[in-house]
C-alpha positions in Angstrom: 17.4 -31.6 -12.0 19.3 -29.7 -9.4 22.9 -29.2 -8.2 24.3 -32.3 -6.6 24.7 -32.3 -2.8 26.5 -34.5 -0.4 24.8 -35.6 2.8 27.0 -35.9 5.9 26.8 -39.2 7.6 28.3 -40.3 10.9 29.1 -38.6 14.2 29.9 -35.0 14.4 33.6 -34.0 13.9 35.4 -31.2 15.6 34.5 -29.0 12.6 30.8 -29.7 13.0 30.7 -28.7 16.6 29.9 -25.2 17.5 32.8 -23.4 19.3 32.1 -22.1 22.7 32.5 -18.5 21.5 29.8 -19.0 18.9 27.5 -20.6 21.5 28.0 -17.6 23.8 27.6 -15.1 21.0 24.5 -16.9 19.8 23.0 -17.0 23.3 23.7 -13.3 23.7 21.8 -12.5 20.5 18.8 -14.7 21.5 18.6 -12.8 24.8 18.8 -9.4 23.1 16.1 -10.3 20.6 13.8 -11.7 23.3 14.4 -8.5 25.4 13.5 -6.4 22.4 10.3 -8.4 21.7 9.3 -8.3 25.4 10.3 -4.7 26.1 6.8 -3.6 27.1 6.8 -6.4 29.7 10.4 -6.0 30.9 10.8 -2.2 30.9 10.1 -0.7 34.3 9.1 2.6 32.8 7.9 4.0 29.5 11.0 5.0 27.4 9.8 8.6 27.0 8.9 9.2 30.7 10.8 12.3 31.9 11.5 12.9 35.6 13.9 15.9 36.1 14.0 15.2 39.8 15.8 11.9 39.0 18.3 13.4 36.5 21.6 11.5 36.2 20.7 9.1 39.0 23.1 6.2 39.4 22.3 2.6 39.6 19.8 1.6 42.3 16.6 -0.3 43.0 14.4 2.2 41.1 16.7 2.6 38.2 18.8 -0.5 37.6 21.1 1.1 35.0 20.6 4.7 36.2 19.0 7.6 34.3 20.0 10.2 31.7 20.0 14.0 32.0 16.2 14.1 31.5 15.6 11.5 34.2 14.6 8.8 31.7 15.3 5.3 32.8 18.3 3.9 30.8 17.2 0.2 31.1 13.8 1.0 29.6 15.3 3.1 26.8 17.8 0.4 25.9 15.2 -2.3 25.8 12.9 -0.3 23.5 15.8 1.0 21.5 16.8 -2.6 20.7 13.8 -2.8 18.4 15.0 0.0 16.1 18.6 -0.9 16.4 17.9 -4.5 15.3 15.1 -4.0 12.7 16.7 -1.1 10.8 19.9 -3.1 9.8 17.6 -6.0 8.6 15.7 -3.6 6.3 18.9 -2.0 5.1 20.4 -5.3 4.1 17.2 -6.5 2.5 17.3 -3.5 0.2 21.0 -4.1 -0.5 20.3 -7.8 -1.1 17.5 -7.3 -3.6 19.6 -4.8 -5.6 23.0 -6.4 -5.2 21.9 -10.0 -5.9 20.1 -8.8 -9.0 23.1 -6.8 -10.4 25.6 -9.5 -9.4 23.6 -12.3 -11.0 23.0 -10.3 -14.1 26.7 -9.5 -14.5 27.7 -13.1 -14.0 25.1 -14.5 -16.3 25.3 -12.1 -19.2 29.0 -11.4 -19.1 30.5 -9.1 -21.8 29.6 -5.5 -21.8 26.9 -6.0 -19.1 29.5 -7.4 -16.7 31.9 -4.6 -17.6 29.3 -1.9 -16.9 28.1 -3.4 -13.6 31.8 -3.9 -12.5 32.7 -0.3 -13.4 29.6 1.0 -11.6 30.4 -0.9 -8.4 34.0 0.2 -8.6 33.0 3.9 -8.8 30.7 3.5 -5.8 33.5 1.7 -3.9 35.8 4.6 -4.6 33.2 6.9 -3.0 33.0 6.5 0.8 29.7 4.9 1.7 29.1 7.0 4.7 29.8 10.2 2.7 27.4 9.0 0.0 24.7 8.4 2.6 25.2 11.9 4.2 24.8 13.5 0.7 21.5 11.7 0.2 20.4 12.7 3.6 21.3 16.3 2.9 19.0 16.2 -0.2 16.1 14.3 1.3 16.3 15.2 5.0 17.4 13.4 8.1 15.6 10.5 9.6 15.8 6.7 10.0 13.8 6.0 6.8 16.2 8.1 4.7 19.2 6.6 6.5 18.1 3.0 5.8 17.4 3.7 2.2 20.7 5.5 1.7 22.8 2.9 3.4 20.9 0.2 1.5 22.1 1.8 -1.7 25.6 2.2 -0.3 25.8 -1.5 0.6 24.5 -2.6 -2.8 27.9 -2.7 -4.5 29.4 -4.9 -1.7 26.6 -7.4 -2.1 26.7 -7.2 -5.9 30.5 -7.9 -6.0 30.1 -10.9 -3.7 27.1 -12.3 -5.6 28.9 -12.0 -8.9 31.9 -13.9 -7.6 29.9 -16.9 -6.3 27.5 -16.8 -9.3 30.4 -17.1 -11.8 31.5 -20.2 -10.0 28.0 -21.6 -9.9 27.3 -20.8 -13.5 30.1 -23.2 -14.6 28.5 -26.2 -13.1 27.0 -28.9 -15.5 23.4 -28.6 -14.3 23.2 -25.0 -15.7 24.2 -26.2 -19.2 21.7 -29.1 -18.8 18.8 -26.7 -18.2 20.0 -24.6 -21.2 20.0 -27.7 -23.5 16.4 -28.4 -22.4 15.4 -25.0 -23.8 15.0 -23.2 -20.5 15.5 -19.5 -20.7 18.3 -17.7 -18.8 15.9 -15.7 -16.6 14.1 -18.8 -15.5 17.3 -20.7 -14.8 18.6 -17.8 -12.7 15.3 -17.3 -10.8 14.5 -21.0 -10.1 18.0 -22.6 -9.8 21.0 -20.4 -9.8 20.0 -17.8 -7.2 18.4 -20.3 -4.8 21.6 -22.4 -4.9 23.6 -19.2 -4.0 21.2 -18.6 -1.0 23.4 -20.2 1.6 26.5 -18.2 0.7 24.6 -14.9 0.4 22.7 -15.3 3.7 26.0 -16.1 5.4 27.6 -13.0 3.9 24.6 -10.8 5.0 24.9 -12.1 8.5 28.5 -10.9 8.5 27.5 -7.5 7.2 24.8 -7.1 9.9 27.2 -5.8 12.6 28.7 -3.3 10.2 25.2 -2.2 9.1 24.2 -1.7 12.8 27.4 0.4 13.4 26.7 2.5 10.3 23.2 3.3 11.4 24.3 4.0 15.0 27.0 6.4 13.6 24.4 8.3 11.5 22.2 8.6 14.6 25.1 9.8 16.7 25.9 12.5 14.1 22.2 13.6 14.1 21.4 12.2 10.6 19.5 9.1 11.6 17.0 8.6 14.4 15.6 11.8 15.9 14.4 12.6 19.4 12.5 11.2 21.3 13.7 7.9 19.8 15.5 5.5 22.0 17.9 4.4 19.2 21.2 3.3 20.7 23.3 5.6 18.5 21.1 8.6 19.4 21.3 7.7 23.1 25.2 7.7 23.0 25.0 11.2 21.4 22.6 12.5 24.0 24.6 11.0 26.9 27.9 12.6 25.7 27.1 15.8 27.5 26.7 14.0 30.8 30.2 12.6 30.6 31.5 16.1 31.3 29.5 16.1 34.5 31.0 12.8 35.6 28.0 10.6 34.6 29.2 7.9 32.4 26.2 5.6 32.3 24.0 7.6 29.8 26.7 7.1 27.1 28.2 3.9 28.4 25.1 1.7 28.6 23.9 2.2 24.9 27.5 2.1 23.7 28.1 -1.2 25.5 24.8 -2.6 23.9 26.1 -1.6 20.5 29.5 -3.2 21.0 28.0 -6.4 22.5 25.5 -6.9 19.6 28.1 -6.1 16.9 30.7 -8.4 18.3 28.2 -11.2 18.8 26.9 -10.9 15.2 30.5 -10.8 13.9 31.3 -14.0 15.7 28.2 -15.8 14.7 28.3 -14.3 11.2 31.9 -15.5 10.4 31.0 -19.0 11.7 27.7 -19.1 9.7 29.4 -17.8 6.5 32.0 -20.5 6.8 29.5 -23.3 7.4 26.9 -22.2 4.8 29.6 -21.5 2.2 31.2 -25.0 2.7 27.8 -26.6 2.2 26.9 -24.8 -0.9 
């Protein structure tokens, strides 16, 4: 027995068609992902190759996007940096999803004092700025991408937990949940086999929306010196390293990675909002 679903029949309506903006944003993300995967083939130089004789060179045949103050090719660094900048938010959200979905489902299912404790705990963490919480953890355990991902994963857990609780409460009221209970099935088994899987569409859509924010948070930590460390080609770190060149009139070292961050964040937000609406409506 499972939750009833309705199959769509007939031609696509205007709501079913993907808007042009979503298609453009989706295409942009596909190109970025492919560029990251094929970075060793597409990059004209190794990302850590230093050539001081080519310091702050502008765009040209040898360096399509110019170089930074160390003579490193910006195109190569951006291509390789896409790997860290895309994978790290996924790991961050995976941590937040495991913890948040568990807490949210537990609160919705058990109710009573369990729900009260989880709700108060998430409220307390909400009252504490997530970035400040992350910086405090980094201050204790040291800077680095691994610490940043773990710390931000904990910081995003209350957000995912609150959302999961809200959708789980709605799902828990459906008749099929009571039917499984009447059959003698335990609560943990019902949640693991039926409740959580039926929430999957909504939760995935919500996580896609959060991806852009997670990428920005990690880039911010790297910019502040708490995240990725040299000689990494992380985009946030590249912006920080290129800031000094702006004073010398060279905008590309900071502008290129900054534009890459903005492009990916905006694209994920556009696709995420559309995906959340579609997946939520089909739950």
